[in-house]
DSSP file (Angstrom, degrees, kcal/mol; ACC not computed):
  #  RESIDUE AA STRUCTURE BP1 BP2  ACC     N-H-->O    O-->H-N    N-H-->O    O-->H-N    TCO  KAPPA ALPHA  PHI   PSI    X-CA   Y-CA   Z-CA
    1    1 A M     >        0   0    0      0, 0.0     4,-1.9     0, 0.0     5,-0.1   0.000 360.0 360.0 360.0 -41.1  -13.0   19.8  -28.3
    2    2 A K  H  >  +     0   0    0      1,-0.2     4,-2.2     2,-0.2     5,-0.1   0.879 360.0  53.1 -64.5 -37.5  -13.6   20.9  -24.7
    3    3 A S  H  > S+     0   0    0      1,-0.2     4,-2.3     2,-0.2    -1,-0.2   0.879 107.8  51.1 -67.2 -36.1  -16.4   18.3  -24.3
    4    4 A H  H  > S+     0   0    0      2,-0.2     4,-2.6     1,-0.2    -1,-0.2   0.897 108.8  51.8 -64.9 -39.4  -14.2   15.5  -25.5
    5    5 A T  H  X S+     0   0    0     -4,-1.9     4,-2.4     1,-0.2    -2,-0.2   0.921 109.9  48.9 -62.1 -43.9  -11.6   16.6  -22.9
    6    6 A F  H  X S+     0   0    0     -4,-2.2     4,-2.4     2,-0.2    -2,-0.2   0.912 111.6  48.9 -62.8 -43.3  -14.2   16.5  -20.2
    7    7 A I  H  X S+     0   0    0     -4,-2.3     4,-2.3     2,-0.2    -2,-0.2   0.925 112.2  48.2 -63.7 -44.8  -15.4   13.0  -21.2
    8    8 A L  H  X S+     0   0    0     -4,-2.6     4,-2.4     1,-0.2    -1,-0.2   0.903 111.9  49.9 -61.7 -40.8  -11.8   11.7  -21.3
    9    9 A A  H  X S+     0   0    0     -4,-2.4     4,-2.4    -5,-0.2    -2,-0.2   0.895 110.3  50.2 -64.8 -40.1  -11.1   13.2  -17.9
   10   10 A A  H  X S+     0   0    0     -4,-2.4     4,-1.9     2,-0.2    -2,-0.2   0.907 111.7  47.4 -66.0 -41.9  -14.2   11.7  -16.4
   11   11 A I  H  X S+     0   0    0     -4,-2.3     4,-1.2     2,-0.2    -2,-0.2   0.931 113.1  48.5 -64.3 -45.0  -13.4    8.2  -17.7
   12   12 A A  H  X S+     0   0    0     -4,-2.4     4,-0.6     1,-0.2     3,-0.3   0.900 110.7  50.9 -63.0 -40.8   -9.8    8.5  -16.5
   13   13 A A  H >< S+     0   0    0     -4,-2.4     3,-0.6     1,-0.2     4,-0.4   0.879 107.6  53.3 -65.2 -37.0  -11.0    9.6  -13.0
   14   14 A A  H 3< S+     0   0    0     -4,-1.9    -1,-0.2     1,-0.2    -2,-0.2   0.781 118.8  34.9 -69.2 -25.6  -13.4    6.7  -12.8
   15   15 A T  H 3< S+     0   0    0     -4,-1.2    -1,-0.2    -3,-0.3    -2,-0.2   0.334  88.3 100.1-109.7   6.8  -10.7    4.2  -13.5
   16   16 A A  S << S+     0   0    0     -4,-0.6     2,-0.6    -3,-0.6    -2,-0.1   0.897  89.9  31.6 -63.5 -43.0   -7.7    5.9  -11.8
   17   17 A V        +     0   0    0     -4,-0.4    -1,-0.2    -3,-0.1     2,-0.2  -0.942  62.4 160.1-121.2 111.3   -7.8    3.7   -8.7
   18   18 A A        +     0   0    0     -2,-0.6     2,-0.4    -3,-0.2    28,-0.2  -0.578  37.7 110.8-127.6  68.4   -9.0    0.2   -9.1
   19   19 A A        -     0   0    0     26,-0.5    26,-0.2    -2,-0.2    92,-0.0  -1.000  51.5-133.2-144.5 141.1   -7.7   -1.6   -6.0
   20   20 A A  S    S+     0   0    0     -2,-0.4    24,-0.1    27,-0.2     2,-0.1  -0.991  81.2  42.7-137.9 140.8   -9.1   -3.1   -2.9
   21   21 A P  S    S-     0   0    0      0, 0.0    23,-0.2     0, 0.0    -1,-0.2   0.527  72.4-163.3 -76.1 151.6   -8.5   -2.9    0.0
   22   22 A Y  E     -A   43   0A   0     21,-2.8    21,-2.1    -2,-0.1    91,-0.1  -0.906  20.6-130.6-103.4 107.5   -7.8    0.8    0.1
   23   23 A P  E     +A   42   0A   0      0, 0.0    19,-0.3     0, 0.0    91,-0.1  -0.324  31.8 172.2 -64.2 134.8   -5.9    1.6    3.3
   24   24 A T  E     +     0   0A   0     17,-2.5    18,-0.2     1,-0.4     3,-0.1   0.602  61.0  62.3-113.1 -22.5   -7.3    4.4    5.4
   25   25 A V  E    S+A   41   0A   0     16,-1.6    16,-2.4     1,-0.3    -1,-0.4  -0.927  91.4  37.4-150.1 129.1   -5.0    4.0    8.5
   26   26 A P  S    S+     0   0    0      0, 0.0    88,-0.5     0, 0.0    -1,-0.3   0.479  78.6 161.7 -82.2 153.9   -2.1    4.2    8.7
   27   27 A I    >   -     0   0    0     -2,-0.1     3,-2.2    86,-0.1    -3,-0.1  -0.663  57.5 -76.4-124.4-176.5   -1.5    7.0    6.3
   28   28 A S  T 3  S+     0   0    0      1,-0.3    89,-0.2    -2,-0.2    -3,-0.0   0.767 129.7  47.0 -60.4 -29.0    1.5    9.3    5.9
   29   29 A D  T 3  S+     0   0    0     87,-0.1    -1,-0.3     2,-0.0     2,-0.3   0.313  88.0 114.7 -96.0  11.2    0.8   11.5    9.0
   30   30 A T    <   -     0   0    0     -3,-2.2    87,-2.2    85,-0.2     2,-0.4  -0.588  45.8-167.2 -79.5 139.3    0.1    8.4   11.2
   31   31 A T  E     -c  117   0B   0     -2,-0.3     2,-0.3    85,-0.2    87,-0.2  -0.987   4.5-174.2-128.2 122.8    2.5    7.7   14.1
   32   32 A W  E     -c  118   0B   0     85,-2.5    87,-2.8    -2,-0.4     2,-0.4  -0.840  12.2-146.0-110.8 151.9    2.4    4.4   16.0
   33   33 A T  E >   -c  119   0B   0     -2,-0.3     3,-1.9    85,-0.2    56,-0.3  -0.972  25.9-108.3-121.3 132.9    4.3    3.5   19.1
   34   34 A V  T 3  S+     0   0    0     85,-2.3    57,-0.1    -2,-0.4    54,-0.0  -0.272 104.6  24.5 -55.8 138.2    5.7    0.1   19.9
   35   35 A G  T 3  S+     0   0    0     54,-3.4    -1,-0.3     1,-0.3    56,-0.1   0.337  99.8 109.1  87.7  -5.9    3.8   -1.7   22.7
   36   36 A K  S <  S-     0   0    0     -3,-1.9    53,-2.2    53,-0.2    -1,-0.3  -0.771  76.8-104.9-103.3 147.7    0.6    0.4   22.1
   37   37 A P  E     + B   0  88A   0      0, 0.0     2,-0.3     0, 0.0    51,-0.3  -0.491  46.5 176.1 -68.1 138.5   -2.7   -0.9   20.7
   38   38 A V  E     - B   0  87A   0     49,-3.2    49,-2.2    -2,-0.2     2,-0.4  -0.913  21.4-143.1-138.3 164.2   -3.2    0.2   17.1
   39   39 A T  E     - B   0  86A   0     -2,-0.3     2,-0.5    47,-0.2    47,-0.2  -0.994   2.9-156.4-133.7 127.4   -5.8   -0.4   14.4
   40   40 A A  E     - B   0  85A   0     45,-2.4    45,-2.2    -2,-0.4     2,-0.3  -0.876  23.1-171.3 -95.6 134.2   -5.2   -0.7   10.6
   41   41 A T  E     +AB  25  84A   0    -16,-2.4   -17,-2.5    -2,-0.5   -16,-1.6  -0.907  12.1 170.8-128.6 156.5   -8.3    0.1    8.6
   42   42 A W  E     -A   23   0A   0     41,-2.0     2,-0.3    -2,-0.3   -22,-0.0  -0.975  18.0-140.7-155.2 162.0   -9.3   -0.1    4.9
   43   43 A I  E     -A   22   0A   0    -21,-2.1   -21,-2.8    -2,-0.3     2,-0.7  -0.849  32.3-100.2-123.6 162.3  -12.3    0.3    2.7
   44   44 A D        +     0   0    0     -2,-0.3     2,-0.4   -23,-0.2   -24,-0.1  -0.748  52.9 163.2 -82.1 113.5  -13.6   -1.6   -0.3
   45   45 A K        -     0   0    0     -2,-0.7   -26,-0.5     3,-0.2     2,-0.3  -0.898  47.4 -29.1-140.5 107.0  -12.6    0.5   -3.2
   46   46 A G  S    S+     0   0    0     -2,-0.4   -28,-0.1   -28,-0.2     4,-0.1  -0.612  94.5  10.1  96.1-150.3  -12.5   -0.7   -6.7
   47   47 A S  S    S+     0   0    0     -2,-0.3   -27,-0.2     2,-0.1     2,-0.1  -0.970 104.7  37.3-128.7 137.0  -12.0   -4.2   -8.0
   48   48 A P  S    S-     0   0    0      0, 0.0    -3,-0.2     0, 0.0     2,-0.1   0.485  89.1-125.4 -80.7 158.1  -11.7   -6.9   -6.9
   49   49 A A    >   -     0   0    0     -2,-0.1     3,-2.0     1,-0.1     4,-0.4  -0.389  16.9-120.1 -66.9 146.2  -14.4   -6.5   -4.2
   50   50 A L  G >  S+     0   0    0      1,-0.3     3,-1.6     2,-0.2    31,-0.3   0.846 111.8  64.8 -55.7 -35.1  -13.3   -7.4   -0.7
   51   51 A S  G 3  S+     0   0    0      1,-0.3    -1,-0.3    29,-0.1    30,-0.1   0.671  99.6  53.3 -65.7 -15.0  -15.9  -10.1   -0.5
   52   52 A T  G <  S+     0   0    0     -3,-2.0     2,-0.3     2,-0.1    -1,-0.3   0.527  92.1  91.3 -96.0  -7.1  -14.0  -12.0   -3.3
   53   53 A L  S <  S-     0   0    0     -3,-1.6    28,-0.2    -4,-0.4     3,-0.1  -0.635  72.0-129.1 -90.7 146.8  -10.6  -12.0   -1.5
   54   54 A G        -     0   0    0     -2,-0.3    -1,-0.1     1,-0.2    -2,-0.1  -0.166  53.9 -50.5 -78.1-179.1   -9.4  -14.7    0.7
   55   55 A P        -     0   0    0      0, 0.0     2,-0.3     0, 0.0    24,-0.2  -0.179  63.1-133.7 -55.0 146.0   -8.0  -14.2    4.2
   56   56 A M  E     -E   78   0C   0     22,-3.0    22,-2.5    50,-0.1     2,-0.4  -0.726   8.3-148.5-106.3 153.1   -5.3  -11.5    4.4
   57   57 A K  E     - F   0 105C   0     48,-2.1    48,-2.6    -2,-0.3     2,-0.5  -0.975  14.1-152.8-113.8 132.9   -1.9  -11.5    6.1
   58   58 A L  E     -EF  75 104C   0     17,-2.6    16,-2.9    -2,-0.4    17,-1.7  -0.942  15.6-177.9-110.7 122.8   -0.7   -8.1    7.4
   59   59 A D  E     -EF  73 103C   0     44,-2.2    44,-2.7    -2,-0.5     2,-0.5  -0.955  26.9-130.0-121.2 137.5    3.1   -7.6    7.6
   60   60 A L  E     -EF  72 102C   0     12,-3.1    11,-2.9    -2,-0.4    12,-1.3  -0.762  39.7-176.5 -82.2 127.3    5.0   -4.5    8.8
   61   61 A M  E     +EF  70 101C   0     40,-3.4    40,-2.0    -2,-0.5     2,-0.3  -0.804  18.4 175.0-125.3 161.8    7.6   -3.7    6.2
   62   62 A S  E     +E   69   0C   0      7,-1.9     7,-3.4    -2,-0.3    38,-0.1  -0.855  36.2  72.3-147.8-176.3   10.4   -1.3    5.5
   63   63 A G  E    S-E   68   0C   0     36,-0.5     5,-0.2    -2,-0.3     2,-0.1  -0.308  84.8 -36.0  97.0 177.9   13.1   -0.8    2.9
   64   64 A A  E >   -E   67   0C   0      3,-0.7     3,-1.4     1,-0.1    -2,-0.1  -0.326  60.0-107.7 -73.0 158.4   13.0    0.4   -0.7
   65   65 A D  T 3  S+     0   0    0      1,-0.3     3,-0.4     2,-0.1    -1,-0.1   0.863 122.5  39.0 -54.2 -38.3   10.1   -0.3   -3.0
   66   66 A T  T 3  S+     0   0    0      1,-0.2    66,-0.3    80,-0.0    -1,-0.3   0.411 123.3  40.8 -95.3   1.9   12.2   -2.8   -4.9
   67   67 A N  E <  S+E   64   0C   0     -3,-1.4    -3,-0.7    64,-0.1    -1,-0.2  -0.418  80.0 179.9-146.1  62.4   14.0   -4.2   -1.9
   68   68 A Q  E     -E   63   0C   0     -3,-0.4     2,-0.5    -5,-0.2    -5,-0.2  -0.347  14.3-150.1 -74.4 146.8   11.4   -4.6    0.8
   69   69 A V  E     -E   62   0C   0     -7,-3.4    -7,-1.9    59,-0.1     2,-0.5  -0.970  13.5-131.5-119.5 126.7   12.3   -6.0    4.3
   70   70 A L  E     +E   61   0C   0     -2,-0.5    -9,-0.2    -9,-0.2     3,-0.1  -0.666  26.3 177.5 -73.3 121.3    9.8   -7.9    6.5
   71   71 A V  E     -     0   0C   0    -11,-2.9     2,-0.3    -2,-0.5   -10,-0.2   0.902  61.5 -30.5 -89.2 -54.0   10.0   -6.3    9.9
   72   72 A V  E     -E   60   0C   0    -12,-1.3   -12,-3.1    20,-0.1    -1,-0.3  -0.956  58.4-107.9-164.7 145.5    7.4   -8.4   11.7
   73   73 A N  E     -E   59   0C   0     -2,-0.3   -14,-0.2   -14,-0.2     3,-0.1  -0.633  29.5-176.1 -75.7 135.1    4.1  -10.1   11.0
   74   74 A L  E     -     0   0C   0    -16,-2.9     2,-0.3     1,-0.4   -15,-0.2   0.787  60.0  -8.6-102.2 -37.1    1.1   -8.2   12.5
   75   75 A A  E     -E   58   0C   0    -17,-1.7   -17,-2.6    12,-0.1    -1,-0.4  -0.986  53.0-158.5-162.3 150.9   -1.9  -10.4   11.8
   76   76 A N  E    S+     0   0C   0     -2,-0.3   -19,-0.2   -19,-0.2   -20,-0.1  -0.943  73.2  23.0-130.6 153.7   -2.9  -13.6    9.9
   77   77 A G  E    S+     0   0C   0     -2,-0.3     2,-0.3     1,-0.2   -20,-0.2   0.767  75.0 167.9  67.1  26.7   -6.3  -14.8    8.6
   78   78 A V  E     -E   56   0C   0    -22,-2.5   -22,-3.0    -3,-0.1    -1,-0.2  -0.589  36.8-125.7 -77.5 129.9   -7.9  -11.3    8.6
   79   79 A K    >   -     0   0    0     -2,-0.3     3,-1.7   -24,-0.2     4,-0.5  -0.635  11.5-144.4 -73.5 123.5  -11.2  -11.2    6.8
   80   80 A P  G >  S+     0   0    0      0, 0.0     3,-1.1     0, 0.0    -1,-0.2   0.846  98.7  59.7 -57.8 -34.3  -11.0   -8.5    4.1
   81   81 A T  G 3  S+     0   0    0    -31,-0.3   -30,-0.1     1,-0.2   -37,-0.1   0.623  85.9  78.4 -71.5 -11.2  -14.6   -7.5    4.7
   82   82 A A  G <  S-     0   0    0     -3,-1.7    -1,-0.2     1,-0.1     3,-0.0   0.832  85.4-150.1 -65.7 -31.4  -13.8   -6.7    8.4
   83   83 A G    <   +     0   0    0     -3,-1.1   -41,-2.0    -4,-0.5     2,-0.3   0.462  65.6  48.2  76.4  -0.6  -12.3   -3.4    7.3
   84   84 A K  E     -B   41   0A   0     -5,-0.3     2,-0.4   -43,-0.2   -43,-0.2  -0.992  57.7-154.3-163.0 159.8   -9.9   -3.4   10.2
   85   85 A A  E     -B   40   0A   0    -45,-2.2   -45,-2.4    -2,-0.3     2,-0.4  -0.969  15.3-156.4-140.1 125.5   -7.4   -5.3   12.2
   86   86 A N  E     +B   39   0A   0     -2,-0.4     2,-0.3   -47,-0.2   -47,-0.2  -0.837  28.7 140.5-102.0 137.5   -6.6   -4.5   15.8
   87   87 A F  E     -B   38   0A   0    -49,-2.2   -49,-3.2    -2,-0.4     2,-0.5  -0.976  52.0-104.8-163.2 162.7   -3.2   -5.5   17.4
   88   88 A T  E     -B   37   0A   0     -2,-0.3   -54,-0.1   -51,-0.3    -2,-0.0  -0.868  45.1-113.9 -93.6 128.1   -0.6   -4.3   19.8
   89   89 A L        -     0   0    0    -53,-2.2   -54,-3.4    -2,-0.5   -53,-0.2  -0.482  38.9-134.5 -65.5 114.3    2.5   -3.1   17.8
   90   90 A P        -     0   0    0      0, 0.0     2,-0.2     0, 0.0   -54,-0.1  -0.233  20.4 -95.8 -72.5 159.1    5.1   -5.7   18.8
   91   91 A K        +     0   0    0    -57,-0.1     2,-0.3   -56,-0.1    30,-0.1  -0.486  53.7 159.2 -69.9 141.8    8.7   -4.8   19.8
   92   92 A F        -     0   0    0     -2,-0.2     2,-0.6     2,-0.1    30,-0.5  -0.959  43.1 -99.6-154.5 167.6   11.2   -5.1   17.0
   93   93 A S  B     +h  122   0D   0     -2,-0.3    30,-0.2   -22,-0.2    28,-0.1  -0.840  67.5 103.2 -97.4 123.7   14.7   -3.8   16.2
   94   94 A G        -     0   0    0     28,-1.3    30,-0.2    -2,-0.6    -2,-0.1  -0.922  69.4 -77.8 175.5 163.1   14.7   -0.8   13.8
   95   95 A P        -     0   0    0      0, 0.0     4,-0.2     0, 0.0    27,-0.2  -0.496  46.4-114.7 -76.9 145.5   15.2    2.9   13.6
   96   96 A P        +     0   0    0      0, 0.0    23,-0.2     0, 0.0    21,-0.0  -0.448  69.9  70.5 -71.1 153.8   12.3    5.2   14.6
   97   97 A G  E    S-D  118   0B   0     21,-2.1    21,-1.8    -2,-0.1     2,-1.6  -0.799  96.6 -40.7 135.1-173.8   10.9    7.4   11.9
   98   98 A P  E    S+     0   0B   0      0, 0.0    19,-0.2     0, 0.0    17,-0.1  -0.301  91.2 111.4 -85.3  53.5    8.8    7.4    8.7
   99   99 A N  E     +     0   0B   0     -2,-1.6   -36,-0.5    -4,-0.2     2,-0.3   0.353  55.0  86.3-106.3   3.7   10.3    4.2    7.4
  100  100 A Y  E     +D  116   0B   0     16,-1.7    16,-2.7    -3,-0.3     2,-0.3  -0.756  39.3 167.9-121.2 153.5    7.5    1.7    7.6
  101  101 A F  E     -F   61   0C   0    -40,-2.0   -40,-3.4    -2,-0.3     2,-0.5  -0.967  31.5-115.5-151.3 162.2    4.5    0.5    5.7
  102  102 A I  E     -F   60   0C   0     12,-0.3    11,-2.0    -2,-0.3     2,-0.6  -0.880  18.2-152.4-106.4 134.5    2.0   -2.4    5.9
  103  103 A R  E     -FG  59 112C   0    -44,-2.7   -44,-2.2    -2,-0.5     2,-0.6  -0.929   6.2-157.8-104.2 122.5    1.8   -5.1    3.2
  104  104 A F  E     -FG  58 111C   0      7,-3.0     7,-2.6    -2,-0.6     2,-0.5  -0.896  14.1-170.1 -97.8 121.8   -1.7   -6.7    2.8
  105  105 A T  E     +FG  57 110C   0    -48,-2.6   -48,-2.1    -2,-0.6     5,-0.2  -0.964  10.6 174.2-120.4 126.8   -1.3  -10.2    1.2
  106  106 A T        -     0   0    0      3,-2.8   -50,-0.1    -2,-0.5   -53,-0.0  -0.479  56.9 -77.1-109.1-172.0   -4.2  -12.3    0.0
  107  107 A S  S    S+     0   0    0      1,-0.2     3,-0.1    -2,-0.2   -51,-0.0   0.826 125.1   1.8 -60.6 -31.5   -3.9  -15.6   -2.0
  108  108 A N  S    S+     0   0    0      1,-0.1     2,-0.3   -54,-0.1    -1,-0.2   0.302 120.6  67.9-141.1  12.0   -3.1  -13.8   -5.2
  109  109 A K        -     0   0    0     34,-0.0    -3,-2.8     2,-0.0     2,-0.4  -0.964  52.6-159.9-135.1 151.8   -2.9  -10.0   -4.6
  110  110 A V  E     +G  105   0C   0     -2,-0.3    35,-0.7    -5,-0.2     2,-0.3  -0.999  12.2 179.6-132.3 134.1   -0.6   -7.7   -2.6
  111  111 A Y  E     -G  104   0C   0     -7,-2.6    -7,-3.0    -2,-0.4     2,-0.3  -0.911   8.7-155.5-130.7 157.4   -1.6   -4.2   -1.4
  112  112 A F  E     -G  103   0C   0     -2,-0.3    -9,-0.2    -9,-0.2     2,-0.2  -0.960  11.6-137.1-134.8 150.0    0.4   -1.6    0.5
  113  113 A T        -     0   0    0    -11,-2.0   -86,-0.1    -2,-0.3     2,-0.1  -0.452  41.5 -98.1 -84.0 173.6   -0.2    1.4    2.8
  114  114 A T        -     0   0    0    -88,-0.5   -12,-0.3    -2,-0.2    -1,-0.1  -0.387  56.1 -76.4 -79.3 172.3    1.9    4.5    2.3
  115  115 A R        +     0   0    0     32,-0.3     2,-0.3   -14,-0.1   -14,-0.2  -0.452  57.2 175.5 -73.0 146.1    4.9    5.0    4.6
  116  116 A F  E     - D   0 100B   0    -16,-2.7   -16,-1.7   -19,-0.1     2,-0.3  -0.875  29.6 -90.5-144.1 174.2    4.2    6.1    8.2
  117  117 A T  E     -c   31   0B   0    -87,-2.2   -85,-2.5    -2,-0.3     2,-0.4  -0.688  27.0-170.0 -98.4 139.9    6.1    6.7   11.4
  118  118 A I  E     -cD  32  97B   0    -21,-1.8   -21,-2.1    -2,-0.3     2,-0.2  -0.998   8.7-171.6-125.4 132.8    6.9    4.3   14.2
  119  119 A L  E     +c   33   0B   0    -87,-2.8   -85,-2.3    -2,-0.4     3,-0.1  -0.717  58.3  54.4-113.9 166.9    8.3    5.5   17.5
  120  120 A G  S    S+     0   0    0      1,-0.3     2,-0.3    -2,-0.2    -1,-0.1   0.665  84.2 108.0  85.4  17.5    9.7    3.5   20.5
  121  121 A V        +     0   0    0     -3,-0.2    -1,-0.3   -30,-0.1     2,-0.3  -0.843  39.9 178.3-121.7 160.6   12.1    1.4   18.5
  122  122 A S  B     +h   93   0D   0    -30,-0.5   -28,-1.3    -2,-0.3     2,-0.2  -0.974  39.1  46.8-152.9 162.9   15.9    1.4   18.2
  123  123 A G  S    S-     0   0    0     -2,-0.3     2,-0.3   -30,-0.2    -2,-0.0  -0.646  84.3 -47.5 105.2-162.4   18.6   -0.6   16.4
  124  124 A N        -     0   0    0     -2,-0.2   -31,-0.1   -30,-0.2    -2,-0.1  -0.819  46.7-116.7-114.5 151.7   18.9   -1.7   12.9
  125  125 A L        -     0   0    0     -2,-0.3   -31,-0.1     1,-0.1   -54,-0.1  -0.421  44.9 -89.1 -75.9 158.7   16.5   -3.4   10.5
  126  126 A P        -     0   0    0      0, 0.0    -1,-0.1     0, 0.0   -55,-0.0  -0.278  56.5 -86.5 -61.3 158.0   17.2   -6.9    9.2
  127  127 A A        -     0   0    0      1,-0.1    -3,-0.0    -3,-0.1     0, 0.0  -0.374  50.2-106.1 -64.0 144.4   19.2   -7.1    6.0
  128  128 A P        -     0   0    0      0, 0.0   -59,-0.1     0, 0.0    -1,-0.1  -0.310  40.3 -97.4 -68.2 158.0   17.1   -6.9    2.9
  129  129 A P        -     0   0    0      0, 0.0     3,-0.1     0, 0.0   -60,-0.0  -0.262  50.9 -84.0 -68.6 163.5   16.6  -10.0    0.9
  130  130 A P        -     0   0    0      0, 0.0     0, 0.0     0, 0.0     0, 0.0  -0.282  61.9 -81.0 -63.9 157.1   18.8  -10.6   -2.2
  131  131 A P        -     0   0    0      0, 0.0     3,-0.1     0, 0.0   -64,-0.1  -0.199  52.7-100.1 -58.5 150.8   17.7   -9.0   -5.4
  132  132 A A        -     0   0    0    -66,-0.3     6,-0.0     1,-0.1   -66,-0.0  -0.341  47.0 -89.9 -68.4 152.6   15.0  -10.7   -7.4
  133  133 A P        -     0   0    0      0, 0.0    -1,-0.1     0, 0.0     5,-0.0  -0.294  27.9-152.2 -62.5 150.1   16.0  -12.8  -10.4
  134  134 A T        +     0   0    0     -3,-0.1    -2,-0.0     3,-0.0     0, 0.0   0.325  58.1 109.7-106.6   6.7   16.1  -10.9  -13.7
  135  135 A S  S >  S-     0   0    0      1,-0.1     3,-1.4     2,-0.0     0, 0.0  -0.192  87.7 -99.5 -75.3 173.5   15.4  -13.8  -16.0
  136  136 A N  T 3  S+     0   0    0      1,-0.3    -1,-0.1     3,-0.0    -2,-0.0   0.586 116.5  74.2 -68.7  -9.7   12.2  -14.2  -17.9
  137  137 A Q  T 3  S+     0   0    0      2,-0.1     2,-0.3     0, 0.0    -1,-0.3   0.698  72.9  97.1 -77.6 -18.5   11.0  -16.7  -15.2
  138  138 A A    <   -     0   0    0     -3,-1.4     2,-0.3    -6,-0.0    -6,-0.0  -0.545  58.9-170.2 -72.3 132.5   10.4  -13.8  -12.7
  139  139 A T        -     0   0    0     -2,-0.3     2,-0.3     2,-0.0    -2,-0.1  -0.900   8.9-167.5-123.6 154.2    6.8  -12.8  -12.7
  140  140 A T        -     0   0    0     -2,-0.3     2,-0.8     4,-0.0     3,-0.0  -0.967  27.8-118.4-135.7 154.0    4.9  -10.0  -11.1
  141  141 A D    >   -     0   0    0     -2,-0.3     3,-2.0     1,-0.1   -31,-0.1  -0.846  21.5-153.2 -89.9 113.2    1.3   -9.2  -10.5
  142  142 A S  T 3  S+     0   0    0     -2,-0.8    -1,-0.1     1,-0.3     0, 0.0   0.690  92.8  59.6 -65.1 -16.8    0.7   -6.0  -12.5
  143  143 A S  T 3  S+     0   0    0      2,-0.1    -1,-0.3    -3,-0.0     2,-0.2   0.626  83.6 101.2 -84.9 -11.5   -2.1   -5.0  -10.1
  144  144 A A    <   -     0   0    0     -3,-2.0   -33,-0.2   -33,-0.1     2,-0.1  -0.516  56.7-164.8 -75.0 138.4    0.3   -5.0   -7.1
  145  145 A A        -     0   0    0    -35,-0.7     5,-0.2    -2,-0.2    -4,-0.1  -0.403   9.4-133.4-107.1-174.0    1.4   -1.6   -6.1
  146  146 A S    >>  -     0   0    0     -2,-0.1     3,-1.8   -34,-0.1     4,-0.8  -0.875  36.5 -94.3-134.4 170.4    4.2   -0.4   -3.8
  147  147 A P  T 34 S+     0   0    0      0, 0.0   -32,-0.3     0, 0.0     6,-0.2   0.802 129.1  44.5 -58.6 -27.4    4.3    2.1   -1.0
  148  148 A S  T 34 S+     0   0    0      1,-0.2   -34,-0.1   -34,-0.1    -3,-0.0   0.458 123.7  35.4 -94.0  -1.6    5.4    4.8   -3.5
  149  149 A S  T <4 S+     0   0    0     -3,-1.8    -1,-0.2     4,-0.1   -35,-0.1   0.152  93.1 115.7-133.2  19.0    2.9    3.7   -6.1
  150  150 A G  S  X S-     0   0    0     -4,-0.8     4,-3.3    -3,-0.2     5,-0.2   0.121  87.8 -62.6 -76.3-164.7    0.0    2.7   -3.9
  151  151 A P  H  > S+     0   0    0      0, 0.0     4,-1.5     0, 0.0     5,-0.1   0.852 135.0  42.8 -54.1 -43.0   -3.4    4.4   -3.7
  152  152 A L  H  > S+     0   0    0      2,-0.2     4,-1.4     1,-0.2     5,-0.1   0.922 118.1  44.1 -73.2 -42.5   -2.2    7.8   -2.5
  153  153 A A  H  > S+     0   0    0      1,-0.2     4,-2.5    -6,-0.2     5,-0.2   0.863 109.0  58.9 -67.7 -35.1    0.7    7.9   -4.9
  154  154 A A  H  X S+     0   0    0     -4,-3.3     4,-2.7     1,-0.2    -1,-0.2   0.891 102.6  53.4 -62.1 -38.8   -1.4    6.7   -7.7
  155  155 A G  H  X S+     0   0    0     -4,-1.5     4,-2.6    -5,-0.2    -1,-0.2   0.904 109.2  48.7 -61.5 -41.1   -3.7    9.6   -7.3
  156  156 A F  H  X S+     0   0    0     -4,-1.4     4,-2.6     2,-0.2    -2,-0.2   0.931 112.5  47.1 -63.4 -46.3   -0.7   12.0   -7.6
  157  157 A A  H  X S+     0   0    0     -4,-2.5     4,-2.6     1,-0.2    -2,-0.2   0.898 113.1  49.8 -63.2 -40.1    0.5   10.3  -10.7
  158  158 A F  H  X S+     0   0    0     -4,-2.7     4,-3.1     2,-0.2     5,-0.2   0.937 111.4  47.4 -63.6 -47.5   -3.0   10.3  -12.2
  159  159 A V  H  X S+     0   0    0     -4,-2.6     4,-2.6     1,-0.2    -2,-0.2   0.910 113.1  49.4 -61.6 -42.0   -3.5   14.1  -11.4
  160  160 A T  H  X S+     0   0    0     -4,-2.6     4,-2.2     2,-0.2    -1,-0.2   0.935 113.9  45.3 -62.0 -46.2    0.0   14.8  -12.9
  161  161 A S  H  X S+     0   0    0     -4,-2.6     4,-2.6     1,-0.2    -2,-0.2   0.905 113.6  49.4 -64.6 -41.9   -0.8   12.8  -16.1
  162  162 A L  H  X S+     0   0    0     -4,-3.1     4,-2.9     2,-0.2     5,-0.2   0.902 109.7  51.9 -64.6 -40.7   -4.2   14.4  -16.4
  163  163 A T  H  X S+     0   0    0     -4,-2.6     4,-2.3    -5,-0.2    -2,-0.2   0.926 112.2  45.7 -61.1 -44.9   -2.8   17.9  -16.0
  164  164 A V  H  X S+     0   0    0     -4,-2.2     4,-2.0     2,-0.2    -2,-0.2   0.920 114.2  48.6 -63.1 -44.2   -0.2   17.2  -18.7
  165  165 A A  H  X S+     0   0    0     -4,-2.6     4,-2.4     1,-0.2    -2,-0.2   0.911 112.7  47.3 -63.8 -43.2   -2.8   15.7  -21.0
  166  166 A L  H  X S+     0   0    0     -4,-2.9     4,-2.7     1,-0.2    -1,-0.2   0.889 111.0  51.5 -66.4 -38.4   -5.3   18.5  -20.5
  167  167 A A  H  < S+     0   0    0     -4,-2.3    -1,-0.2    -5,-0.2    -2,-0.2   0.888 112.2  47.2 -64.2 -38.0   -2.6   21.1  -21.1
  168  168 A W  H  < S+     0   0    0     -4,-2.0    -2,-0.2     2,-0.2    -1,-0.2   0.902 114.8  45.2 -70.3 -41.5   -1.6   19.4  -24.3
  169  169 A I  H  <        0   0    0     -4,-2.4    -2,-0.2     1,-0.2    -1,-0.2   0.902 360.0 360.0 -70.3 -41.4   -5.2   19.1  -25.6
  170  170 A C     <        0   0    0     -4,-2.7    -1,-0.2    -5,-0.2    -2,-0.2   0.483 360.0 360.0 -79.9 360.0   -6.2   22.7  -24.7
């Protein structure tokens, strides 16, 4: 019984995170300041491979996972295989704090960083967009994550699920 548990755990660990690009900066303890040069970085982790993705658009976002607000576009036409994008964080209106995340958009995939802190801003964010339609016509990409369910959060959910499963099996 114990060997089956180990095999199941190994298989689950190998498939827990299957998303690329995997953001490495910014992460939750990152602080960026408006007007300063910054670099967003990512690695090729999982499927699809970065070499198979088209050019990416990087947008600074805020808001709830289900009601995201575009704050400002950061970069367009970024090659996924570059592993980084350098830019000066532009001025925008919004509260300082850990309210922000980056959305990476390719032609058919969307990826997110976790939330991180931005300083040197003041004011209010733009109003969030209206809620998405609830009819059967609304579609989602099941591989798309959100800032609370992205690579770092997925690891937490996986570990929690694995712990529960192992406790139940043992």
